[in-house]
Legacy VTK file of the C-alpha trace (Angstrom):
# vtk DataFile Version 3.0
C-alpha trace
ASCII
DATASET POLYDATA
POINTS 150 float
14.664 -15.653 34.148
12.398 -13.594 31.499
14.159 -11.997 28.362
13.302 -8.307 27.625
12.519 -8.630 24.253
9.879 -10.357 21.853
10.013 -12.049 18.703
7.236 -10.686 15.586
5.411 -13.253 14.515
4.464 -13.537 11.320
1.015 -13.064 10.610
-0.797 -15.491 8.352
-1.973 -14.796 4.627
-5.513 -13.177 4.637
-7.931 -14.777 1.888
-9.221 -11.747 0.863
-5.620 -10.765 -0.416
-3.054 -11.830 -2.653
0.011 -11.440 -2.717
3.003 -11.343 -4.872
6.865 -10.183 -5.060
7.382 -9.704 -8.822
10.906 -9.850 -8.783
11.258 -8.988 -12.256
9.990 -5.713 -11.879
11.004 -4.752 -8.122
7.400 -4.543 -7.159
4.924 -6.152 -4.321
1.238 -7.183 -6.193
-1.746 -6.978 -4.263
-4.626 -7.560 -5.078
-7.809 -7.375 -2.392
-10.180 -10.206 -3.475
-13.283 -8.946 -1.582
-15.137 -6.023 -0.221
-12.959 -5.848 3.191
-13.827 -4.588 6.855
-11.522 -2.121 8.925
-9.729 -4.695 10.922
-9.027 -6.787 7.800
-7.933 -3.729 6.135
-5.829 -2.777 8.521
-4.358 -6.892 8.679
-3.772 -6.630 5.224
-1.840 -4.050 4.825
0.260 -5.113 7.889
0.526 -8.431 5.411
1.754 -5.956 2.848
4.867 -4.096 5.117
5.023 -7.679 6.189
6.140 -9.251 2.812
7.641 -5.658 1.646
10.092 -5.885 4.328
11.297 -9.370 3.569
11.910 -8.037 0.143
13.222 -4.781 0.534
10.227 -3.966 -1.696
9.030 -0.130 -1.632
7.201 -0.191 -4.663
3.313 -1.461 -4.146
0.693 -2.457 -6.982
-2.141 -2.341 -4.807
-5.547 -3.728 -7.169
-8.136 -2.447 -5.433
-10.554 -2.831 -8.096
-13.039 -6.106 -5.719
-12.873 -4.085 -2.958
-13.724 -1.119 -4.497
-14.449 0.132 -0.618
-12.294 3.207 0.755
-14.090 5.331 3.799
-12.675 7.874 5.514
-11.998 5.717 9.008
-9.716 3.153 7.055
-8.353 6.421 5.834
-7.231 8.150 8.499
-6.043 4.765 10.161
-3.386 4.957 6.865
-1.987 8.627 6.934
-1.894 8.628 11.029
-0.784 5.379 11.646
0.436 3.503 8.590
1.509 5.784 6.688
4.194 6.756 8.986
5.904 3.862 10.051
6.939 2.604 6.255
10.882 4.720 5.756
11.844 3.129 9.130
11.151 0.073 8.001
11.499 -0.119 4.236
14.616 2.477 4.543
13.120 4.878 1.342
10.065 6.478 0.119
7.128 3.920 -0.869
5.337 4.382 -3.879
2.620 2.510 -3.636
0.034 2.536 -7.326
-3.530 2.030 -6.925
-5.811 0.270 -9.266
-9.469 1.666 -8.955
-12.452 1.217 -11.606
-13.848 3.898 -13.208
-16.558 4.449 -10.984
-14.647 4.493 -7.750
-12.921 7.099 -9.097
-15.994 9.473 -9.419
-17.439 8.672 -6.839
-17.321 11.954 -4.269
-16.705 10.304 -0.578
-13.773 7.308 -2.033
-12.036 10.737 -3.490
-12.660 12.326 -0.343
-10.718 10.020 1.307
-7.567 9.422 -0.837
-5.438 12.269 -0.209
-4.476 14.808 -2.344
-1.020 14.827 -4.454
-0.328 18.423 -2.285
-0.781 15.713 0.617
2.884 13.795 -0.651
4.782 16.363 -1.087
8.162 15.758 0.952
6.935 12.506 2.858
7.938 9.955 2.752
5.769 8.155 0.946
3.055 8.876 -2.285
-0.162 7.188 -3.403
-1.468 7.315 -6.998
-4.646 6.687 -8.654
-4.591 4.485 -11.741
-7.428 2.663 -13.795
-5.424 0.976 -16.655
-2.333 -1.473 -14.688
0.127 -0.940 -17.266
0.097 3.081 -16.520
0.661 1.826 -12.665
3.226 -0.192 -13.184
5.131 2.894 -15.830
4.466 4.932 -12.673
6.318 2.406 -10.477
9.022 1.759 -12.744
9.137 5.116 -13.174
9.301 5.832 -9.264
12.513 2.974 -9.428
14.940 6.278 -11.204
14.076 8.525 -8.403
16.783 8.717 -5.577
15.625 6.344 -2.467
16.239 8.595 0.060
13.437 11.273 -0.575
LINES 1 151
150 0 1 2 3 4 5 6 7 8 9 10 11 12 13 14 15 16 17 18 19 20 21 22 23 24 25 26 27 28 29 30 31 32 33 34 35 36 37 38 39 40 41 42 43 44 45 46 47 48 49 50 51 52 53 54 55 56 57 58 59 60 61 62 63 64 65 66 67 68 69 70 71 72 73 74 75 76 77 78 79 80 81 82 83 84 85 86 87 88 89 90 91 92 93 94 95 96 97 98 99 100 101 102 103 104 105 106 107 108 109 110 111 112 113 114 115 116 117 118 119 120 121 122 123 124 125 126 127 128 129 130 131 132 133 134 135 136 137 138 139 140 141 142 143 144 145 146 147 148 149
């Protein structure tokens, strides 16, 4: 007799992504180690979600300084497929602080791929861009004081 359910197998750790859970900060720290393809980006974010769920962590520091590529296709997948699935799995608003190199902050194409602040209003997730890791962590720590059901 076949079972009507399936077991989700853990995703293997990608070699292009270093992930650490900082229990002292309640922050999932992910450092992209190189430029990635769209498929690798998707696999990486799914791996992050798996780790976040295991630690019940809704505060992510995403160091994309080595990855340095943002495109509309990847942003479309994030907005339409990935982000809507965070709340059901993590149970509250997810905060994503992106560390970027200053040149990316000035890149018109990369800027157009990242949603404006108004996009996040009323959504169960929010993203913000930073060039300084201390500022990113401070933003995440301030987010800990916000209601979990936002």
